[in-house]
C-alpha positions as CSV (number, residue, x, y, z in Angstrom):
1,M,3.4,-14.9,-19.0
2,K,3.4,-14.5,-15.2
3,L,2.5,-11.5,-13.2
4,L,4.4,-10.4,-10.1
5,A,2.9,-7.9,-7.7
6,A,5.1,-6.6,-4.8
7,D,4.4,-4.4,-1.9
8,Y,7.0,-1.6,-1.6
9,D,8.0,-0.6,1.9
10,G,9.5,-3.5,3.8
11,T,9.2,-5.8,0.7
12,L,10.8,-4.5,-2.5
13,R,12.6,-1.9,-0.5
14,R,14.0,-3.5,2.7
15,G,16.5,-0.7,3.5
16,D,16.9,2.8,2.4
17,T,16.8,1.8,-1.3
18,V,15.9,-1.1,-3.5
19,S,18.8,-3.6,-3.5
20,Q,20.8,-4.1,-6.6
21,R,20.0,-7.8,-6.5
22,N,16.3,-7.0,-6.6
23,K,16.7,-4.5,-9.4
24,E,18.6,-7.0,-11.6
25,A,16.1,-9.8,-10.8
26,L,13.2,-7.7,-11.9
27,I,14.9,-6.6,-15.1
28,N,15.5,-10.3,-15.9
29,W,11.8,-11.1,-15.0
30,R,10.5,-8.6,-17.5
31,K,13.0,-9.6,-20.2
32,Q,11.5,-13.1,-20.0
33,G,8.1,-11.6,-21.0
34,N,6.6,-11.4,-17.5
35,L,4.9,-8.4,-15.9
36,F,5.9,-6.6,-12.7
37,G,4.0,-4.0,-10.7
38,I,4.0,-2.4,-7.3
39,V,1.0,-2.7,-4.9
40,T,1.4,-0.3,-2.1
41,G,-0.4,1.7,0.6
42,R,1.4,4.8,-0.5
43,S,-0.2,7.6,-2.6
44,L,0.6,7.7,-6.3
45,E,2.7,10.8,-5.9
46,S,4.8,9.2,-3.1
47,I,5.5,5.9,-4.9
48,Q,6.4,7.7,-8.2
49,K,9.2,9.5,-6.4
50,E,10.6,6.1,-5.2
51,I,10.3,4.6,-8.7
52,I,12.4,7.5,-10.1
53,K,14.9,7.4,-7.2
54,N,15.5,3.7,-7.6
55,E,15.3,3.7,-11.5
56,L,12.6,1.0,-11.5
57,A,10.7,-0.2,-14.6
58,I,7.2,-1.4,-14.0
59,D,4.1,-2.5,-16.0
60,F,1.4,-1.3,-13.5
61,L,0.9,0.5,-10.2
62,I,-1.8,-0.1,-7.6
63,T,-1.7,2.4,-4.8
64,N,-3.8,3.3,-1.8
65,N,-3.9,-0.3,-0.8
66,G,-5.9,-1.2,-3.9
67,G,-8.0,1.9,-4.3
68,V,-6.0,3.5,-7.2
69,Q,-4.9,1.8,-10.5
70,A,-2.3,3.3,-12.8
71,D,-0.3,2.1,-15.8
72,G,3.4,1.7,-15.8
73,N,3.9,5.4,-16.7
74,G,1.8,6.5,-13.7
75,N,-1.3,7.5,-15.8
76,V,-4.3,7.1,-13.5
77,L,-6.9,4.6,-14.7
78,S,-9.3,4.6,-11.8
79,V,-9.7,6.0,-8.2
80,T,-12.1,4.7,-5.6
81,K,-13.0,7.4,-2.9
82,I,-14.3,7.3,0.6
83,D,-17.8,8.7,1.1
84,F,-16.9,12.3,1.8
85,N,-19.2,12.9,4.8
86,A,-18.0,9.7,6.3
87,A,-14.4,10.7,5.7
88,L,-15.0,14.0,7.6
89,E,-16.5,12.0,10.5
90,I,-13.5,9.7,10.6
91,I,-11.1,12.7,10.7
92,D,-13.0,14.1,13.7
93,Y,-12.7,10.6,15.4
94,I,-9.0,10.4,14.6
95,R,-8.4,13.7,16.4
96,S,-9.7,12.1,19.6
97,L,-7.2,9.2,19.4
98,N,-3.7,9.0,20.8
99,C,-2.0,9.2,17.4
100,I,1.0,11.3,16.1
101,S,-0.4,12.5,12.8
102,Y,-2.7,11.6,9.9
103,V,-2.4,11.8,6.2
104,L,-5.2,12.4,3.7
105,N,-4.9,11.7,0.0
106,N,-7.2,12.2,-3.0
107,G,-5.7,9.3,-5.0
108,I,-2.7,11.3,-6.2
109,S,-1.5,13.9,-3.8
110,R,-1.7,14.2,0.0
111,S,-1.7,16.3,3.1
112,R,-0.3,15.6,6.6
113,T,-1.7,17.0,9.9
114,V,0.5,16.6,13.0
115,L,-1.3,16.0,16.3
116,K,1.7,15.3,18.6
117,A,4.6,17.4,17.5
118,S,6.7,16.2,20.4
119,A,6.6,12.5,19.4
120,E,8.8,10.8,16.8
121,D,6.8,10.0,13.7
122,L,8.2,6.7,12.6
123,K,5.8,6.5,9.7
124,Y,5.9,10.0,8.1
125,G,8.7,11.9,9.9
126,N,11.0,12.2,6.9
127,Q,8.5,12.5,4.0
128,D,7.6,15.7,2.2
129,V,3.9,16.6,1.9
130,M,2.9,19.0,-0.9
131,R,-0.7,19.9,0.1
132,S,-2.4,21.5,3.0
133,E,-5.3,19.7,4.6
134,A,-7.7,22.6,4.0
135,D,-6.8,22.6,0.3
136,L,-7.3,18.8,-0.1
137,I,-10.6,18.8,1.8
138,A,-11.9,21.7,-0.3
139,E,-11.8,19.4,-3.3
140,G,-14.3,17.2,-1.6
141,Q,-12.5,14.0,-2.5
142,I,-10.7,11.7,-0.1
143,A,-9.5,8.3,-1.2
144,Q,-7.4,7.2,1.8
145,I,-6.6,8.2,5.3
146,V,-3.5,7.0,7.2
147,I,-3.1,7.3,10.9
148,S,0.5,7.3,12.3
149,V,0.9,5.7,15.7
150,E,3.7,5.2,18.2
151,D,3.7,1.4,18.5
152,N,2.6,-1.8,16.6
153,E,0.0,-2.8,19.1
154,I,-2.3,0.2,19.2
155,N,-2.6,0.1,15.4
156,H,-4.5,-3.2,15.7
157,E,-6.8,-1.7,18.4
158,Y,-7.5,1.4,16.3
159,A,-8.1,-0.6,13.1
160,K,-10.7,-2.7,14.9
161,A,-12.4,0.3,16.4
162,I,-12.6,2.1,13.0
163,N,-13.9,-1.0,11.3
164,E,-16.7,-1.3,13.9
165,R,-17.6,2.3,14.1
166,F,-17.6,3.0,10.3
167,S,-18.3,-0.5,9.0
168,G,-20.5,0.7,6.1
169,Y,-18.0,3.1,4.6
170,V,-14.4,1.9,5.1
171,E,-11.9,-0.9,5.7
172,A,-9.1,-0.2,8.2
173,F,-5.8,-2.3,8.0
174,P,-3.1,-2.3,10.6
175,N,0.3,-1.6,9.0
176,L,3.7,-0.8,10.4
177,Y,3.4,2.1,12.8
178,C,0.1,3.1,11.2
179,V,-3.5,2.3,10.2
180,D,-4.5,2.5,6.6
181,I,-8.1,3.4,6.0
182,V,-9.6,2.8,2.5
183,P,-13.1,2.7,1.0
184,K,-15.3,-0.3,1.9
185,G,-14.5,-3.3,-0.3
186,I,-11.0,-2.1,-1.2
187,S,-8.0,-4.3,-0.5
188,K,-4.8,-5.1,-2.3
189,A,-6.3,-8.3,-3.7
190,E,-9.3,-6.4,-5.0
191,G,-7.0,-3.8,-6.6
192,I,-5.1,-6.6,-8.4
193,N,-8.4,-8.2,-9.5
194,K,-9.7,-5.0,-10.9
195,M,-6.5,-4.3,-12.8
196,L,-6.6,-7.8,-14.3
197,I,-10.3,-7.4,-15.4
198,D,-9.9,-3.8,-16.7
199,S,-6.7,-4.6,-18.7
200,K,-8.0,-8.0,-19.9
201,L,-4.8,-9.6,-18.8
202,E,-4.8,-13.4,-18.3
203,P,-1.4,-14.4,-16.8
204,V,-0.9,-18.1,-16.2
205,S,0.0,-17.2,-12.6
206,V,-0.3,-14.2,-10.3
207,I,2.4,-14.0,-7.6
208,C,2.4,-11.6,-4.7
209,V,5.0,-10.6,-2.1
210,G,4.3,-8.6,1.1
211,D,5.4,-8.2,4.6
212,Q,2.5,-6.6,6.7
213,F,-1.1,-7.1,7.6
214,N,-2.4,-4.9,4.7
215,D,-0.8,-7.5,2.4
216,C,-2.9,-10.4,3.7
217,S,-5.6,-10.2,1.2
218,M,-3.3,-10.6,-1.8
219,L,-1.2,-13.3,-0.1
220,Q,-4.4,-15.3,0.4
221,A,-6.0,-14.6,-3.0
222,Y,-2.9,-15.4,-5.1
223,K,0.4,-17.3,-4.8
224,G,1.9,-15.4,-1.8
225,Y,5.4,-15.0,-0.6
226,T,6.5,-13.3,2.6
227,F,9.7,-12.9,4.7
228,H,11.3,-14.6,7.6
229,D,10.9,-11.4,9.7
230,S,7.2,-10.9,8.8
231,P,4.5,-11.5,11.4
232,Q,3.8,-15.2,12.0
233,E,0.3,-14.9,10.7
234,L,1.6,-13.9,7.3
235,Q,4.2,-16.7,7.3
236,S,1.4,-19.2,8.0
237,M,-0.7,-18.1,5.0
238,A,2.2,-17.7,2.5
239,F,3.2,-20.3,-0.1
240,K,6.9,-19.7,0.8
241,V,9.0,-17.6,3.2
242,I,11.9,-15.8,1.6
243,D,14.6,-13.2,2.2
244,E,14.3,-10.9,-0.8
245,V,12.0,-10.3,-3.8
246,A,14.8,-11.6,-6.0
247,D,14.3,-15.1,-4.3
248,V,10.7,-15.1,-5.7
249,V,12.0,-14.4,-9.2
250,D,14.6,-17.2,-8.9
251,D,11.7,-19.6,-7.8
252,E,9.3,-18.6,-10.5
253,L,11.5,-18.4,-13.6
């Protein structure tokens, strides 16, 4: 039994939907007795909508960049949260930055606060948000914060600043038009490792696919694949560079 863990946006879904070739490859992968799951920066609520929309069958879900583990049916197994007082300080700091919006989530649902209504939000512009920020903060539990920015240079600058300023509490990862902020010690690789330990799974091989900097940890920790249009840093650390997730299935079966 092998285990395949794929990022979602820009990886499994490279356009508006998951390609038919990828869907068929993953059906075949699981028919051969292997496991497949999604490891994403999205909230659980958000990725579940995509799974339904694309009619995907999965064995596990890791969301919030490794901070939330769920089974294939979306039942939550564990959630790691940011220290609440630190989260409030980070939110205050974010409001001083030149960013478009920020999203908070509690591990399952999320809120979105717009700071620059006149700017195009390339990260969150078309996504529905079900909760208000006040409602989510009133719960006293924040598991991830995502900052939406206008370009893919300032995200690296902001991630570095947050990592330096709040080093004892969070990890910040530059992502496509955003910065993902998660609890200290959390990463996609750590999320996969926790899932393997908690579920007592012992696959003969763990294979990962990703396209952005928040995928680096799992590409380095396991057998990693990335894409021809991924940043050069990711291509350098990957086992192989491919065009689609289906190419990984073809390689590994």
